[in-house]
TIMAR-240080 format. One record per residue: residue number from 1; residue in one letter; chain; x, y, z of N, C-alpha, C, O, CB in turn. Coordinates in steps of 0.001 Angstrom, whole numbers, plus 500000, padded with zeros to 6 digits. Each point is the difference from the previous one (the first is absolute). Glycine has a CB too. Example, Ala and Ser with C-alpha at 12.3 -4.5 7.8 and 13.67 -1.06 7.14 Angstrom:
// residues 2
+-----+---------+--------+--------+--------+--------+--------+--------+--------+--------+--------+--------+--------+--------+--------+--------+--------+--------+
! num ! residuo ! cadena !     nX !     nY !     nZ !    caX !    caY !    caZ !     cX !     cY !     cZ !     oX !     oY !     oZ !    cbX !    cbY !    cbZ !
+-----+---------+--------+--------+--------+--------+--------+--------+--------+--------+--------+--------+--------+--------+--------+--------+--------+--------+
!   1 !       A !      A ! 513190 ! 494310 ! 507800 ! 499110 ! 501190 ! 500000 ! 500900 ! 501200 ! 500000 ! 501036 ! 499981 ! 500665 ! 497072 ! 498846 ! 500581 !
!   2 !       S !      A ! 501542 ! 502223 ! 498034 ! 500820 ! 501190 ! 500060 ! 499230 ! 501090 ! 500730 ! 500509 ! 501108 ! 500169 ! 500675 ! 498264 ! 497686 !
+-----+---------+--------+--------+--------+--------+--------+--------+--------+--------+--------+--------+--------+--------+--------+--------+--------+--------+
//
This chain:
// residues 126
+-----+---------+--------+--------+--------+--------+--------+--------+--------+--------+--------+--------+--------+--------+--------+--------+--------+--------+
! num ! residuo ! cadena !     nX !     nY !     nZ !    caX !    caY !    caZ !     cX !     cY !     cZ !     oX !     oY !     oZ !    cbX !    cbY !    cbZ !
+-----+---------+--------+--------+--------+--------+--------+--------+--------+--------+--------+--------+--------+--------+--------+--------+--------+--------+
!   1 !       M !      A ! 184842 ! 140161 ! 816121 ! 501364 ! 499753 ! 500409 ! 500065 ! 499173 ! 501277 ! 500931 ! 499219 ! 500199 ! 499731 ! 502914 ! 498713 !
!   2 !       A !      A ! 498361 ! 498041 ! 501933 ! 500019 ! 499281 ! 501282 ! 499584 ! 498550 ! 499855 ! 500316 ! 499178 ! 500860 ! 499191 ! 502957 ! 500282 !
!   3 !       L !      A ! 499784 ! 497537 ! 497777 ! 499470 ! 498650 ! 499857 ! 501064 ! 498915 ! 500129 ! 499785 ! 499047 ! 500750 ! 498466 ! 501906 ! 497797 !
!   4 !       P !      A ! 502886 ! 499139 ! 500763 ! 500996 ! 498932 ! 500163 ! 500459 ! 499825 ! 501445 ! 500250 ! 498879 ! 500443 ! 500491 ! 501580 ! 497240 !
!   5 !       W !      A ! 499368 ! 500637 ! 503043 ! 500435 ! 499892 ! 501408 ! 498906 ! 499380 ! 500857 ! 500275 ! 499180 ! 500876 ! 501203 ! 502829 ! 498829 !
!   6 !       L !      A ! 497293 ! 498384 ! 500041 ! 498898 ! 499415 ! 500762 ! 499890 ! 498509 ! 499720 ! 499800 ! 499204 ! 500918 ! 498986 ! 502990 ! 499028 !
!   7 !       V !      A ! 501342 ! 497431 ! 498797 ! 499945 ! 498588 ! 499645 ! 501168 ! 499260 ! 500629 ! 499840 ! 498900 ! 500530 ! 499001 ! 501661 ! 497315 !
!   8 !       R !      A ! 502334 ! 500053 ! 502091 ! 501187 ! 499370 ! 500594 ! 499783 ! 499749 ! 501500 ! 500368 ! 498948 ! 500522 ! 501103 ! 502194 ! 497758 !
!   9 !       L !      A ! 497931 ! 499836 ! 502396 ! 499725 ! 499827 ! 501421 ! 499063 ! 498817 ! 500225 ! 500177 ! 499231 ! 500945 ! 500153 ! 503233 ! 499420 !
!  10 !       S !      A ! 498674 ! 497395 ! 498762 ! 499083 ! 498866 ! 500178 ! 500706 ! 498691 ! 499702 ! 499640 ! 498969 ! 500567 ! 498419 ! 502490 ! 498827 !
!  11 !       F !      A ! 502947 ! 498554 ! 499723 ! 500771 ! 498790 ! 499706 ! 500862 ! 499611 ! 501192 ! 500300 ! 498821 ! 500193 ! 499717 ! 501774 ! 497370 !
!  12 !       E !      A ! 500375 ! 500368 ! 503222 ! 500941 ! 499744 ! 501077 ! 499326 ! 499721 ! 501341 ! 500630 ! 500093 ! 501053 ! 500967 ! 501350 ! 497747 !
!  13 !       V !      A ! 497135 ! 498220 ! 501151 ! 499304 ! 499626 ! 501233 ! 500578 ! 498657 ! 500436 ! 499942 ! 499033 ! 499241 ! 497902 ! 502231 ! 500118 !
!  14 !       P !      A ! 502706 ! 498661 ! 501837 ! 500572 ! 498730 ! 500462 ! 498951 ! 498892 ! 499994 ! 498820 ! 500243 ! 500254 ! 502817 ! 501024 ! 501164 !
!  15 !       A !      A ! 498808 ! 497524 ! 498289 ! 499089 ! 498857 ! 499878 ! 499186 ! 499781 ! 501276 ! 498807 ! 499701 ! 499940 ! 502796 ! 499253 ! 498450 !
!  16 !       E !      A ! 499059 ! 501199 ! 502775 ! 499258 ! 499775 ! 501247 ! 498914 ! 501058 ! 500209 ! 498941 ! 499709 ! 500555 ! 503107 ! 499233 ! 500431 !
!  17 !       L !      A ! 498221 ! 502279 ! 498569 ! 498991 ! 501046 ! 500104 ! 498898 ! 499773 ! 498974 ! 498820 ! 500185 ! 500294 ! 502918 ! 501430 ! 500540 !
!  18 !       L !      A ! 498651 ! 497986 ! 497971 ! 499031 ! 499732 ! 498932 ! 499012 ! 498922 ! 500438 ! 498807 ! 500091 ! 499713 ! 502903 ! 500558 ! 498551 !
!  19 !       A !      A ! 498783 ! 498346 ! 502421 ! 499133 ! 498899 ! 500449 ! 498980 ! 500472 ! 501028 ! 498915 ! 499429 ! 500107 ! 502947 ! 498966 ! 499458 !
!  20 !       R !      A ! 498481 ! 502646 ! 501191 ! 499097 ! 500494 ! 501041 ! 499021 ! 501052 ! 499499 ! 499091 ! 500397 ! 500729 ! 502687 ! 499119 ! 500907 !
!  21 !       L !      A ! 498398 ! 500937 ! 497135 ! 499098 ! 501024 ! 499459 ! 498642 ! 499398 ! 499664 ! 499896 ! 498812 ! 499694 ! 502075 ! 502445 ! 499389 !
!  22 !       P !      A ! 496998 ! 499564 ! 500976 ! 498679 ! 499519 ! 499571 ! 500062 ! 499561 ! 498526 ! 500797 ! 500523 ! 499222 ! 498054 ! 501029 ! 502449 !
!  23 !       S !      A ! 500323 ! 497513 ! 497974 ! 500034 ! 499447 ! 498644 ! 499795 ! 501074 ! 498930 ! 500579 ! 499918 ! 498918 ! 498562 ! 497929 ! 502006 !
!  24 !       E !      A ! 500045 ! 503148 ! 499375 ! 499790 ! 501085 ! 499024 ! 501301 ! 500736 ! 499704 ! 500284 ! 500316 ! 498844 ! 497360 ! 499943 ! 501971 !
!  25 !       E !      A ! 503140 ! 500013 ! 500207 ! 501260 ! 500708 ! 499815 ! 501021 ! 499128 ! 499278 ! 500733 ! 500480 ! 499135 ! 498802 ! 500845 ! 502935 !
!  26 !       R !      A ! 500511 ! 497392 ! 498286 ! 500907 ! 499072 ! 499297 ! 499628 ! 499932 ! 498519 ! 500867 ! 500060 ! 499129 ! 499449 ! 498583 ! 502989 !
!  27 !       D !      A ! 498389 ! 501232 ! 497610 ! 499539 ! 499943 ! 498606 ! 500365 ! 501282 ! 499257 ! 500420 ! 499974 ! 498843 ! 497691 ! 498515 ! 501843 !
!  28 !       F !      A ! 501716 ! 502630 ! 500012 ! 500334 ! 501286 ! 499377 ! 501485 ! 500057 ! 499655 ! 500361 ! 500443 ! 498909 ! 497777 ! 500672 ! 502370 !
!  29 !       I !      A ! 502715 ! 498449 ! 499621 ! 501443 ! 500005 ! 499762 ! 500343 ! 499085 ! 498827 ! 500800 ! 500366 ! 499139 ! 499622 ! 500108 ! 503303 !
!  30 !       M !      A ! 498983 ! 498352 ! 497523 ! 500276 ! 499057 ! 498913 ! 499519 ! 500561 ! 498662 ! 500700 ! 499897 ! 498992 ! 499108 ! 498182 ! 502628 !
!  31 !       E !      A ! 499013 ! 502505 ! 498371 ! 499475 ! 500592 ! 498766 ! 500872 ! 501165 ! 499544 ! 500255 ! 500175 ! 498808 ! 497423 ! 499132 ! 501852 !
!  32 !       T !      A ! 502773 ! 501484 ! 500308 ! 500862 ! 501124 ! 499679 ! 501306 ! 499518 ! 499388 ! 500477 ! 500576 ! 499022 ! 498492 ! 500743 ! 502837 !
!  33 !       R !      A ! 501606 ! 497639 ! 498703 ! 501234 ! 499438 ! 499452 ! 499796 ! 499525 ! 498569 ! 500808 ! 500292 ! 499118 ! 499891 ! 499026 ! 503185 !
!  34 !       E !      A ! 498209 ! 499942 ! 497470 ! 499707 ! 499492 ! 498653 ! 499777 ! 501155 ! 499025 ! 500531 ! 500005 ! 498890 ! 498450 ! 497919 ! 502110 !
!  35 !       W !      A ! 500225 ! 503053 ! 499437 ! 499727 ! 501151 ! 499138 ! 501285 ! 500733 ! 499648 ! 500225 ! 500370 ! 498848 ! 497509 ! 499854 ! 502183 !
!  36 !       Y !      A ! 503089 ! 499975 ! 499959 ! 501259 ! 500723 ! 499790 ! 500905 ! 499240 ! 499028 ! 500583 ! 500604 ! 499100 ! 499240 ! 500375 ! 503216 !
!  37 !       E !      A ! 500295 ! 497727 ! 497855 ! 500831 ! 499192 ! 499111 ! 499461 ! 500031 ! 498577 ! 500776 ! 500081 ! 499048 ! 499841 ! 498443 ! 502878 !
!  38 !       Q !      A ! 498076 ! 501414 ! 497918 ! 499394 ! 500085 ! 498671 ! 500247 ! 501385 ! 499379 ! 500326 ! 500111 ! 498818 ! 497908 ! 498215 ! 501886 !
!  39 !       A !      A ! 501608 ! 502705 ! 500100 ! 500210 ! 501359 ! 499504 ! 501452 ! 500191 ! 499561 ! 500268 ! 500620 ! 498971 ! 497907 ! 500224 ! 502550 !
!  40 !       L !      A ! 502760 ! 498619 ! 499267 ! 501416 ! 500093 ! 499615 ! 500269 ! 499266 ! 498690 ! 500710 ! 500504 ! 499129 ! 499916 ! 499658 ! 503291 !
!  41 !       K !      A ! 498801 ! 498647 ! 497451 ! 500197 ! 499212 ! 498787 ! 499420 ! 500731 ! 498788 ! 500639 ! 500062 ! 498950 ! 499293 ! 497814 ! 502410 !
!  42 !       Q !      A ! 498868 ! 502673 ! 498781 ! 499375 ! 500740 ! 498894 ! 500802 ! 501244 ! 499648 ! 500179 ! 500317 ! 498824 ! 497582 ! 498831 ! 501890 !
!  43 !       A !      A ! 502717 ! 501548 ! 500294 ! 500803 ! 501202 ! 499741 ! 501285 ! 499634 ! 499277 ! 500438 ! 500709 ! 499094 ! 498599 ! 500393 ! 502944 !
!  44 !       E !      A ! 501559 ! 497795 ! 498365 ! 501234 ! 499542 ! 499356 ! 499725 ! 499640 ! 498539 ! 500776 ! 500358 ! 499114 ! 500094 ! 498785 ! 503103 !
!  45 !       E !      A ! 498028 ! 500149 ! 497534 ! 499648 ! 499624 ! 498629 ! 499703 ! 501235 ! 499162 ! 500429 ! 500082 ! 498849 ! 498657 ! 497736 ! 501981 !
!  46 !       R !      A ! 500187 ! 503144 ! 499730 ! 499699 ! 501235 ! 499271 ! 501276 ! 500772 ! 499703 ! 500152 ! 500582 ! 498926 ! 497597 ! 499524 ! 502171 !
!  47 !       G !      A ! 503167 ! 499893 ! 499866 ! 501270 ! 500690 ! 499801 ! 500779 ! 499398 ! 498847 ! 500582 ! 500722 ! 499191 ! 499473 ! 499835 ! 503231 !
!  48 !       I !      A ! 499954 ! 498136 ! 497503 ! 500688 ! 499330 ! 498901 ! 499306 ! 500319 ! 498685 ! 500656 ! 500311 ! 499007 ! 500087 ! 497846 ! 502539 !
!  49 !       E !      A ! 497934 ! 501765 ! 498446 ! 499245 ! 500303 ! 498787 ! 500238 ! 501448 ! 499566 ! 500193 ! 500274 ! 498816 ! 498066 ! 498027 ! 501842 !
!  50 !       R !      A ! 501727 ! 502610 ! 500294 ! 500238 ! 501411 ! 499668 ! 501401 ! 500193 ! 499446 ! 500206 ! 500760 ! 499054 ! 498189 ! 499938 ! 502735 !
!  51 !       G !      A ! 502562 ! 498612 ! 498806 ! 501376 ! 500094 ! 499519 ! 500120 ! 499509 ! 498568 ! 500689 ! 500610 ! 499183 ! 500124 ! 499085 ! 503151 !
!  52 !       I !      A ! 498520 ! 499210 ! 497367 ! 500014 ! 499468 ! 498636 ! 499331 ! 500988 ! 499053 ! 500516 ! 500272 ! 498917 ! 499442 ! 497364 ! 501966 !
!  53 !       E !      A ! 498890 ! 502903 ! 499526 ! 499303 ! 500978 ! 499160 ! 500862 ! 501228 ! 499751 ! 500082 ! 500486 ! 498872 ! 497735 ! 498700 ! 502025 !
!  54 !       R !      A ! 502823 ! 501315 ! 500147 ! 500873 ! 501171 ! 499843 ! 501169 ! 499687 ! 499078 ! 500386 ! 500828 ! 499175 ! 498966 ! 499956 ! 503113 !
!  55 !       G !      A ! 501212 ! 498019 ! 497854 ! 501099 ! 499599 ! 499129 ! 499574 ! 499934 ! 498548 ! 500726 ! 500447 ! 499111 ! 500250 ! 498281 ! 502774 !
!  56 !       I !      A ! 497851 ! 500719 ! 497874 ! 499486 ! 499924 ! 498629 ! 499752 ! 501398 ! 499454 ! 500380 ! 500309 ! 498871 ! 498569 ! 497460 ! 501621 !
!  57 !       E !      A ! 500407 ! 503080 ! 500318 ! 499731 ! 501370 ! 499555 ! 501291 ! 500736 ! 499678 ! 500089 ! 500691 ! 498985 ! 497835 ! 499337 ! 502405 !
!  58 !       R !      A ! 503070 ! 499827 ! 499467 ! 501281 ! 500679 ! 499780 ! 500704 ! 499451 ! 498756 ! 500618 ! 500751 ! 499246 ! 499589 ! 499642 ! 503234 !
!  59 !       G !      A ! 499692 ! 498300 ! 497315 ! 500576 ! 499402 ! 498797 ! 499347 ! 500535 ! 498736 ! 500677 ! 500277 ! 499010 ! 499839 ! 497677 ! 502301 !
!  60 !       I !      A ! 498170 ! 502188 ! 498729 ! 499283 ! 500557 ! 498847 ! 500419 ! 501445 ! 499773 ! 500253 ! 500403 ! 498865 ! 497796 ! 498064 ! 501570 !
!  61 !       E !      A ! 502026 ! 502316 ! 500640 ! 500431 ! 501400 ! 499874 ! 501389 ! 500095 ! 499381 ! 500229 ! 500813 ! 499104 ! 498374 ! 499782 ! 502888 !
!  62 !       R !      A ! 502321 ! 498580 ! 498482 ! 501365 ! 500020 ! 499458 ! 500020 ! 499596 ! 498539 ! 500743 ! 500572 ! 499203 ! 500148 ! 498907 ! 503061 !
!  63 !       G !      A ! 498296 ! 499537 ! 497383 ! 499918 ! 499586 ! 498599 ! 499487 ! 501124 ! 499111 ! 500506 ! 500220 ! 498900 ! 499106 ! 497437 ! 501850 !
!  64 !       I !      A ! 499382 ! 503046 ! 499741 ! 499459 ! 501139 ! 499243 ! 501052 ! 501090 ! 499869 ! 500177 ! 500568 ! 498923 ! 497500 ! 498906 ! 501891 !
!  65 !       E !      A ! 503028 ! 500824 ! 500287 ! 501040 ! 501029 ! 499968 ! 501109 ! 499629 ! 499017 ! 500472 ! 500847 ! 499242 ! 499006 ! 499735 ! 503144 !
!  66 !       R !      A ! 500934 ! 498157 ! 497628 ! 501061 ! 499553 ! 499081 ! 499537 ! 500097 ! 498555 ! 500748 ! 500442 ! 499128 ! 500138 ! 498013 ! 502637 !
!  67 !       G !      A ! 497878 ! 501129 ! 497986 ! 499450 ! 500102 ! 498649 ! 499916 ! 501446 ! 499541 ! 500301 ! 500319 ! 498849 ! 498404 ! 497593 ! 501550 !
!  68 !       Q !      A ! 500886 ! 502953 ! 500508 ! 499907 ! 501429 ! 499695 ! 501379 ! 500564 ! 499683 ! 500165 ! 500748 ! 499036 ! 497821 ! 499456 ! 502457 !
!  69 !       L !      A ! 502999 ! 499439 ! 499319 ! 501362 ! 500468 ! 499768 ! 500532 ! 499465 ! 498676 ! 500601 ! 500740 ! 499221 ! 499786 ! 499370 ! 503256 !
!  70 !       R !      A ! 499393 ! 498614 ! 497273 ! 500493 ! 499395 ! 498757 ! 499405 ! 500697 ! 498776 ! 500721 ! 500318 ! 499053 ! 499539 ! 497481 ! 502136 !
!  71 !       M !      A ! 498429 ! 502438 ! 498830 ! 499342 ! 500653 ! 498860 ! 500464 ! 501440 ! 499844 ! 500257 ! 500453 ! 498885 ! 497757 ! 498067 ! 501436 !
!  72 !       T !      A ! 502094 ! 502195 ! 500781 ! 500440 ! 501393 ! 499935 ! 501448 ! 500079 ! 499519 ! 500349 ! 500896 ! 499230 ! 498056 ! 499705 ! 502629 !
!  73 !       A !      A ! 502431 ! 498478 ! 498584 ! 501397 ! 499964 ! 499541 ! 500058 ! 499730 ! 498505 ! 500806 ! 500606 ! 499294 ! 499938 ! 498586 ! 502968 !
!  74 !       R !      A ! 498422 ! 499916 ! 497250 ! 499964 ! 499727 ! 498552 ! 499591 ! 501240 ! 499221 ! 500580 ! 500307 ! 498959 ! 498860 ! 497297 ! 501509 !
!  75 !       L !      A ! 499554 ! 503111 ! 500041 ! 499557 ! 501220 ! 499320 ! 501081 ! 501078 ! 500029 ! 500209 ! 500708 ! 499015 ! 497425 ! 498746 ! 501601 !
!  76 !       C !      A ! 503050 ! 500663 ! 500521 ! 501108 ! 500965 ! 500091 ! 501103 ! 499643 ! 499006 ! 500539 ! 500876 ! 499324 ! 498931 ! 499521 ! 503109 !
!  77 !       A !      A ! 500859 ! 498334 ! 497482 ! 501041 ! 499556 ! 499062 ! 499589 ! 500315 ! 498562 ! 500833 ! 500399 ! 499186 ! 499847 ! 497766 ! 502412 !
!  78 !       M !      A ! 498053 ! 501658 ! 498097 ! 499523 ! 500332 ! 498656 ! 500116 ! 501496 ! 499744 ! 500409 ! 500421 ! 498918 ! 498018 ! 497626 ! 501151 !
!  79 !       R !      A ! 501212 ! 502755 ! 500931 ! 500070 ! 501462 ! 499859 ! 501445 ! 500446 ! 499835 ! 500297 ! 500880 ! 499191 ! 497619 ! 499376 ! 502196 !
!  80 !       L !      A ! 502990 ! 499130 ! 499388 ! 501409 ! 500367 ! 499942 ! 500698 ! 499412 ! 498772 ! 501048 ! 500493 ! 499585 ! 498960 ! 499637 ! 502907 !
!  81 !       G !      A ! 499421 ! 498834 ! 496939 ! 500618 ! 499349 ! 498848 ! 501160 ! 499093 ! 500388 ! 500853 ! 499687 ! 499170 ! 498467 ! 502259 ! 499465 !
!  82 !       R !      A ! 500709 ! 497637 ! 502613 ! 501074 ! 499147 ! 500499 ! 499549 ! 499363 ! 501304 ! 499069 ! 500493 ! 500636 ! 502699 ! 500951 ! 498263 !
!  83 !       P !      A ! 498879 ! 497462 ! 501512 ! 499646 ! 499399 ! 501297 ! 500361 ! 500943 ! 501150 ! 500931 ! 500798 ! 499890 ! 499426 ! 496898 ! 499144 !
!  84 !       L !      A ! 498921 ! 502205 ! 502032 ! 500314 ! 500810 ! 501181 ! 501278 ! 499492 ! 500656 ! 500243 ! 498795 ! 500076 ! 497307 ! 501689 ! 500282 !
!  85 !       A !      A ! 503250 ! 500448 ! 500107 ! 501169 ! 499631 ! 500813 ! 499487 ! 499528 ! 501357 ! 498871 ! 500304 ! 500386 ! 502650 ! 501382 ! 498416 !
!  86 !       E !      A ! 499301 ! 497582 ! 501907 ! 499609 ! 499478 ! 501312 ! 499582 ! 501124 ! 500943 ! 499014 ! 499869 ! 500726 ! 502554 ! 498207 ! 498951 !
!  87 !       A !      A ! 499177 ! 503027 ! 500313 ! 499680 ! 501145 ! 500868 ! 498667 ! 500625 ! 499592 ! 499238 ! 500443 ! 500859 ! 503221 ! 499993 ! 499490 !
!  88 !       E !      A ! 497254 ! 499604 ! 498356 ! 498725 ! 500557 ! 499535 ! 498838 ! 499095 ! 500420 ! 498931 ! 500478 ! 500383 ! 502243 ! 500604 ! 497657 !
!  89 !       H !      A ! 499050 ! 497636 ! 501884 ! 498968 ! 499045 ! 500415 ! 499687 ! 500172 ! 501491 ! 498836 ! 500012 ! 500398 ! 501930 ! 498361 ! 497819 !
!  90 !       A !      A ! 500280 ! 501760 ! 502598 ! 499816 ! 500210 ! 501441 ! 499298 ! 501335 ! 500257 ! 499126 ! 500092 ! 500862 ! 502940 ! 498533 ! 499618 !
!  91 !       A !      A ! 498320 ! 502403 ! 498770 ! 499366 ! 501318 ! 500155 ! 498524 ! 499920 ! 499631 ! 499155 ! 500597 ! 500668 ! 503035 ! 500544 ! 498825 !
!  92 !       L !      A ! 497502 ! 498126 ! 499450 ! 498612 ! 499847 ! 499579 ! 499176 ! 499308 ! 501092 ! 498875 ! 500410 ! 500285 ! 501872 ! 499484 ! 497307 !
!  93 !       A !      A ! 499811 ! 499067 ! 503010 ! 499299 ! 499312 ! 501092 ! 499746 ! 500957 ! 501158 ! 498916 ! 500006 ! 500583 ! 502152 ! 497818 ! 498747 !
!  94 !       S !      A ! 499925 ! 502976 ! 500995 ! 499854 ! 500969 ! 501087 ! 498943 ! 501047 ! 499663 ! 499193 ! 500371 ! 500852 ! 503205 ! 499264 ! 499778 !
!  95 !       L !      A ! 497610 ! 500837 ! 498134 ! 499014 ! 500995 ! 499572 ! 498580 ! 499440 ! 500050 ! 499070 ! 500688 ! 500419 ! 502669 ! 500359 ! 498116 !
!  96 !       L !      A ! 498101 ! 497721 ! 501043 ! 498673 ! 499388 ! 500072 ! 499524 ! 499908 ! 501446 ! 498836 ! 500273 ! 500292 ! 501655 ! 498423 ! 497621 !
!  97 !       D !      A ! 500409 ! 500922 ! 502991 ! 499638 ! 499925 ! 501419 ! 499673 ! 501368 ! 500567 ! 499017 ! 500171 ! 500720 ! 502436 ! 497831 ! 499514 !
!  98 !       R !      A ! 499380 ! 502962 ! 499435 ! 499885 ! 501333 ! 500597 ! 498892 ! 500841 ! 499378 ! 499241 ! 500659 ! 500711 ! 503176 ! 499230 ! 499782 !
!  99 !       L !      A ! 497491 ! 500086 ! 498179 ! 499076 ! 500902 ! 499308 ! 498732 ! 499325 ! 499485 ! 498989 ! 500661 ! 499763 ! 502982 ! 500658 ! 499608 !
! 100 !       G !      A ! 498089 ! 497377 ! 500459 ! 498836 ! 499268 ! 499507 ! 500014 ! 499860 ! 498492 ! 500686 ! 500729 ! 499284 ! 498029 ! 500098 ! 502658 !
! 101 !       E !      A ! 500497 ! 498204 ! 497603 ! 499993 ! 499687 ! 498583 ! 499433 ! 501116 ! 499132 ! 500411 ! 500155 ! 498850 ! 499379 ! 497483 ! 501790 !
! 102 !       E !      A ! 499276 ! 503138 ! 499889 ! 499406 ! 501072 ! 499201 ! 501035 ! 501064 ! 499632 ! 500092 ! 500399 ! 498839 ! 497710 ! 499181 ! 502288 !
! 103 !       R !      A ! 502969 ! 500875 ! 499847 ! 501015 ! 501025 ! 499734 ! 501106 ! 499469 ! 499096 ! 500447 ! 500698 ! 499089 ! 499048 ! 500338 ! 503128 !
! 104 !       V !      A ! 500946 ! 497739 ! 498028 ! 501048 ! 499406 ! 499160 ! 499477 ! 499842 ! 498573 ! 500725 ! 500256 ! 499039 ! 500260 ! 498525 ! 502960 !
! 105 !       G !      A ! 497776 ! 500803 ! 497868 ! 499398 ! 499874 ! 498669 ! 499926 ! 501334 ! 499274 ! 500263 ! 500074 ! 498799 ! 498420 ! 497996 ! 502038 !
! 106 !       E !      A ! 500960 ! 502983 ! 499889 ! 499964 ! 501348 ! 499396 ! 501372 ! 500391 ! 499478 ! 500129 ! 500487 ! 498877 ! 498009 ! 500170 ! 502671 !
! 107 !       A !      A ! 502881 ! 499130 ! 499268 ! 501362 ! 500343 ! 499585 ! 500419 ! 499175 ! 498790 ! 500598 ! 500524 ! 499061 ! 499972 ! 500083 ! 503306 !
! 108 !       L !      A ! 499124 ! 498134 ! 497659 ! 500368 ! 499106 ! 498908 ! 499364 ! 500434 ! 498684 ! 500636 ! 499951 ! 498948 ! 499592 ! 498184 ! 502698 !
! 109 !       L !      A ! 498534 ! 502284 ! 498420 ! 499292 ! 500387 ! 498776 ! 500296 ! 501423 ! 499547 ! 499902 ! 500294 ! 498808 ! 498327 ! 498131 ! 501848 !
! 110 !       S !      A ! 502126 ! 502453 ! 500255 ! 500162 ! 501402 ! 499621 ! 501442 ! 500433 ! 499810 ! 500251 ! 500960 ! 499272 ! 497678 ! 499471 ! 501943 !
! 111 !       F !      A ! 503043 ! 498888 ! 499420 ! 501405 ! 500405 ! 499893 ! 500623 ! 499472 ! 498715 ! 499641 ! 498932 ! 499506 ! 500534 ! 501097 ! 502991 !
! 112 !       S !      A ! 500751 ! 500735 ! 496983 ! 500816 ! 499514 ! 498894 ! 500944 ! 498930 ! 500542 ! 500109 ! 499826 ! 501213 ! 499744 ! 502413 ! 497566 !
! 113 !       A !      A ! 500821 ! 497052 ! 500339 ! 500945 ! 498969 ! 500436 ! 501079 ! 500609 ! 500879 ! 500365 ! 499412 ! 501018 ! 499191 ! 499274 ! 496891 !
! 114 !       E !      A ! 500965 ! 502483 ! 501718 ! 501058 ! 500652 ! 500773 ! 499482 ! 500441 ! 501371 ! 500670 ! 499823 ! 501017 ! 500407 ! 500948 ! 496841 !
! 115 !       A !      A ! 497719 ! 499804 ! 502148 ! 499419 ! 500455 ! 501269 ! 499686 ! 498808 ! 500917 ! 500167 ! 500090 ! 501216 ! 498861 ! 501927 ! 497605 !
! 116 !       L !      A ! 500520 ! 496873 ! 500595 ! 499709 ! 498809 ! 500783 ! 501276 ! 499441 ! 500624 ! 500003 ! 499601 ! 501164 ! 498043 ! 499896 ! 497338 !
! 117 !       A !      A ! 503042 ! 500473 ! 500718 ! 501285 ! 499509 ! 500521 ! 500483 ! 500895 ! 501137 ! 500513 ! 499506 ! 501005 ! 500069 ! 499542 ! 496730 !
! 118 !       A !      A ! 499261 ! 502249 ! 502115 ! 500411 ! 500935 ! 501042 ! 499129 ! 499827 ! 501245 ! 500501 ! 500068 ! 501122 ! 500290 ! 501558 ! 497119 !
! 119 !       W !      A ! 497923 ! 498152 ! 501566 ! 499067 ! 499815 ! 501099 ! 500340 ! 498733 ! 500792 ! 499948 ! 499988 ! 501230 ! 498273 ! 501211 ! 497448 !
! 120 !       L !      A ! 502121 ! 497755 ! 500602 ! 500380 ! 498755 ! 500672 ! 501328 ! 500142 ! 500748 ! 500235 ! 499301 ! 500986 ! 498533 ! 499419 ! 497248 !
! 121 !       A !      A ! 502087 ! 502168 ! 501305 ! 501298 ! 500196 ! 500634 ! 499928 ! 500935 ! 501216 ! 500945 ! 500073 ! 500785 ! 500109 ! 499543 ! 496986 !
! 122 !       D !      A ! 497828 ! 501094 ! 502377 ! 499865 ! 500989 ! 501081 ! 499397 ! 499334 ! 501236 ! 498833 ! 499610 ! 499968 ! 500887 ! 502260 ! 498342 !
! 123 !       P !      A ! 501037 ! 497990 ! 502775 ! 499466 ! 499323 ! 501185 ! 498864 ! 500755 ! 500691 ! 499250 ! 499411 ! 500778 ! 502991 ! 499610 ! 499514 !
! 124 !       S !      A ! 497629 ! 502273 ! 499431 ! 498908 ! 500778 ! 500597 ! 498876 ! 500262 ! 499007 ! 499205 ! 500921 ! 500188 ! 502448 ! 500141 ! 501337 !
! 125 !       A !      A ! 498276 ! 498132 ! 497420 ! 498995 ! 500205 ! 498953 ! 498595 ! 499969 ! 500585 ! 499696 ! 499271 ! 500943 ! 501846 ! 499693 ! 497377 !
! 126 !       R !      A ! 497625 ! 501858 ! 501076 ! 498580 ! 500070 ! 500406 ! 499107 ! 499861 ! 498806 ! 498777 ! 500034 ! 500137 ! 501807 ! 501418 ! 501781 !
+-----+---------+--------+--------+--------+--------+--------+--------+--------+--------+--------+--------+--------+--------+--------+--------+--------+--------+
//
């Protein structure tokens, strides 16, 4: 945490003082400035790369979630013998988020059409 402040202090050495410093100290200050600028540039590039990677990962996750919801909704509609109502579709999405695909799959396969409709209508369903 102190490094940026220490580097900043070395950047703020007045020119007249810098000229009077021994060459080793001047070289050290110049090298430190270059190193710091390179480190900042690399950190900035890594940050951008990480942001892109995170965005791609999140996009893939959302695509998988949407595909999972779409397939589960189709299976529910088949079990019910009719398309899902908008509220049922929203409830199904919430159930998948809250309970996970395994529990929703169990309910889908084991409940009768009437029980499945009731389960989708129950906001506290488990």
